[in-house]
Steps between C-alpha positions, in 0.01 A plus 500: 500500500651297782278206594458385857291233664453378854568157638302354791806534720489877470809520279483746211646396166662760272599323180702206632584686820322361807463760775457303821288657776801567722692668219694193385545450128501180296623544141373315193776239527415428863792691647448728799658840558508810718354472849370157396862383517481340840820525706618156595594424858868505584653160558825313465842639581547842659581798280849534364502872587281777635178556308523756217147631574392366840170689468394267217410132486766268358310478170476878471867539595595273211282698258639832624862387476446345157333815369791712614760265350312449171481878453861563607674209326252358252317170517765281336777636722306434820525151647269345756804487728539878470134546588531268797813681617324835476211368709731331748378144442648186351441428133307182585261707714420722201379196304255425780320823405558512122585214264710717268637844430256529209205450734622788715518722192150397399354601835682834492380579148141400574502744790576788264181443299262346752412824684418680174288215361300497823441874476413462129228251597354752742520785250324297231177522697556841656237770428731744325593607148763306308756779526459524879538124534805513273653780707439296816672197347795707378537663840482174692719300262770769487490544877549133579790479253649816650487359853581133445790374707831501312332635183364157407379622161865480392447125478280556191817549299668174595560265205364218720156658472444268200533192721196270461445506876436874477226474239227571763669833571524587130132414456389715793714793389353473150150499647581808701613668178173394335312672781697815429422467129125477555495799735725708273278430198203632697691798646698660219365838394343521153760749374786274601327199345456692174868601500601137542329405177283202409523161663763270358407226258494137609843399624632856522527746786302824511587827669267404785687171547825691535333745736428210733869410489591861578272520806598154627863594443458826693364306797791255496752780443492540877723191515785659302460834680532326837810314378665829400373699798421265789420788737237653271182639664248223429193724538634758255606229256159331502322834456726596209449170319121520543501860377707398197272208414190718516666766283587238238133403487387862466395570859676798655433819693197509727357189337811300579497622860136393543577155359794464738291598801216264410752219443642559848152484652426180307809330638425616854147359474598147397393225739749333729499173303639679193785663693824307446 
């Protein structure tokens, strides 16, 4: 069960994730991500070149350019100068917005899990069966990975992911997986559970534990599929992954279609404050 409580300010707390009333997010280490990253006013010298994405604030232009370069070249091979050049600003101007390249990576990674943890908080209290809530989470999580700019999920495979600065991201991703685990345990059909065998002994993995890895892996498989086929139909991909996850858990045919429809309705009914 995911525990929530309310602060006098109106912020909702999900684990160590503080959901501010305006949608801003403060993580357990005090860092702030997503739309809570406030763009800083332009100042100093004029740009070195035309803006890379003039439709975005300077902060968002830096994040967008960094995401593209990290995915294309890798984190280690991307310098802050390269990011600044891509944006069309001087390197010193970049440091006005972010103190380091690692901090940019942290914000980008947090944004890949933040939307799903917010939806998980909503689903925890939603009046629906576990399997419908699981299907809603799978659908949403897969969809946001399928549509993220520059296929940001690719960053999960960077060796730098073990950097101490990125521990908040690793913690939140692990908590998201724990949410999957709880919903899967309550959703798997009895016949499938019997086929998986008894629970593992202390310190060992059971078939159900591996089933969680399989479903979580199916959701994140969208990252590799996008890398191989960047023009893939996102709607069809999300639907196929959800269908596959439900089949693995023993829900197929008309039953699977009903679950999918109810999951869609559940996501459409979520309040505005839970919409990333």
